[in-house]
C-alpha positions as CSV (number, residue, x, y, z in Angstrom):
1,X,6.6,-2.3,-52.8
2,X,9.7,-3.0,-50.7
3,X,10.8,-6.6,-50.1
4,X,12.5,-7.6,-46.9
5,X,15.7,-9.6,-47.3
6,X,15.1,-13.0,-45.8
7,X,17.1,-16.2,-45.4
8,X,15.8,-19.5,-46.7
9,X,14.9,-20.6,-43.2
10,X,13.1,-17.4,-42.5
11,X,11.1,-17.6,-45.8
12,X,10.1,-21.2,-45.1
13,X,9.1,-20.3,-41.5
14,X,7.0,-17.3,-42.8
15,X,5.2,-19.6,-45.3
16,X,4.5,-22.1,-42.6
17,X,3.1,-19.4,-40.2
18,X,0.9,-17.9,-42.9
19,X,-0.4,-21.3,-43.8
20,X,-1.7,-21.8,-40.3
21,X,-4.1,-18.9,-40.7
22,X,-6.0,-20.6,-43.5
23,X,-6.7,-17.2,-45.2
24,X,-5.4,-15.5,-48.3
25,X,-1.8,-14.4,-47.8
26,X,-2.7,-10.8,-48.6
27,X,-4.7,-10.7,-45.3
28,X,-1.6,-10.8,-43.2
29,X,1.1,-8.2,-43.7
30,X,4.7,-8.8,-42.7
31,X,5.8,-5.3,-41.5
32,X,9.3,-6.2,-40.1
33,X,11.7,-9.1,-40.3
34,X,15.1,-9.6,-38.7
35,X,17.3,-12.6,-38.5
36,X,20.5,-13.2,-36.6
37,X,22.9,-16.1,-36.8
38,X,22.7,-18.4,-33.7
39,X,24.9,-21.2,-32.5
40,X,25.6,-23.4,-29.5
41,X,28.3,-25.9,-28.9
42,X,26.6,-28.4,-31.2
43,X,24.0,-26.6,-33.2
44,X,23.9,-23.8,-35.9
45,X,20.8,-21.8,-36.7
46,X,19.0,-18.5,-36.8
47,X,16.9,-16.4,-34.5
48,X,14.0,-14.7,-36.3
49,X,11.9,-11.7,-35.3
50,X,8.8,-11.1,-37.4
51,X,6.2,-8.4,-36.9
52,X,2.8,-8.7,-38.6
53,X,-0.3,-6.6,-39.1
54,X,-3.8,-8.1,-39.9
55,X,-6.1,-5.5,-41.3
56,X,-9.8,-5.0,-40.7
57,X,-12.7,-7.4,-40.1
58,X,-11.8,-10.8,-38.7
59,X,-8.4,-9.8,-37.5
60,X,-8.9,-11.4,-34.1
61,X,-10.0,-14.7,-35.6
62,X,-7.1,-14.8,-38.1
63,X,-4.7,-14.0,-35.2
64,X,-6.1,-16.9,-33.2
65,X,-5.8,-19.3,-36.1
66,X,-2.3,-18.3,-36.8
67,X,-1.0,-18.4,-33.3
68,X,-3.1,-21.0,-31.4
69,X,-0.9,-23.6,-29.8
70,X,2.0,-22.1,-31.7
71,X,4.7,-23.2,-29.2
72,X,3.5,-26.8,-29.4
73,X,3.3,-26.9,-33.2
74,X,5.6,-28.8,-35.4
75,X,6.7,-27.3,-38.7
76,X,7.8,-29.2,-41.8
77,X,10.7,-27.1,-43.1
78,X,13.2,-29.0,-45.1
79,X,16.7,-28.9,-43.6
80,X,15.4,-27.0,-40.5
81,X,14.0,-27.7,-37.1
82,X,11.9,-25.1,-35.4
83,X,13.3,-25.3,-31.9
84,X,11.3,-22.5,-30.4
85,X,8.5,-20.2,-31.6
86,X,6.2,-17.9,-29.7
87,X,4.1,-14.8,-29.8
88,X,6.3,-12.0,-28.3
89,X,4.4,-9.6,-26.1
90,X,0.8,-8.8,-26.5
91,X,-1.0,-8.1,-29.7
92,X,-2.1,-4.4,-30.1
93,X,-5.4,-3.4,-31.5
94,X,-5.0,-0.3,-33.8
95,X,-7.6,2.4,-34.3
96,X,-8.3,1.3,-37.9
97,X,-9.4,-2.2,-36.6
98,X,-6.2,-3.9,-37.5
99,X,-4.2,-6.1,-35.1
100,X,-0.4,-6.0,-34.8
101,X,1.8,-8.6,-33.2
102,X,5.3,-10.1,-33.1
103,X,6.6,-13.7,-33.4
104,X,10.0,-14.8,-32.4
105,X,11.5,-18.2,-33.4
106,X,14.7,-20.2,-33.4
107,X,15.5,-22.5,-36.4
108,X,18.3,-25.0,-36.3
109,X,19.9,-26.7,-39.3
110,X,19.5,-30.4,-39.3
């Protein structure tokens, strides 16, 4: 199994997103992760891009639980503020019954 390199902020964000789904973590696969440094005049953080795949039965329900009201959610990530988070694009339904989707987020050090 290959592991994707991930920052502390990215790993904490991933754990928080997976926890929203209320299912075993092995039901949601992280297929791609990329993080880039971000800064403004007064803030420092990271922009995260995550792609997921939810296999088989119940994929739509798991997706809804994980992403419902996502942009209005607050995350408890030590040392980080999630300034922006959203589902990027539309989820795609695959032939095997799985569902693929992407989430983008901005975390800021606090």
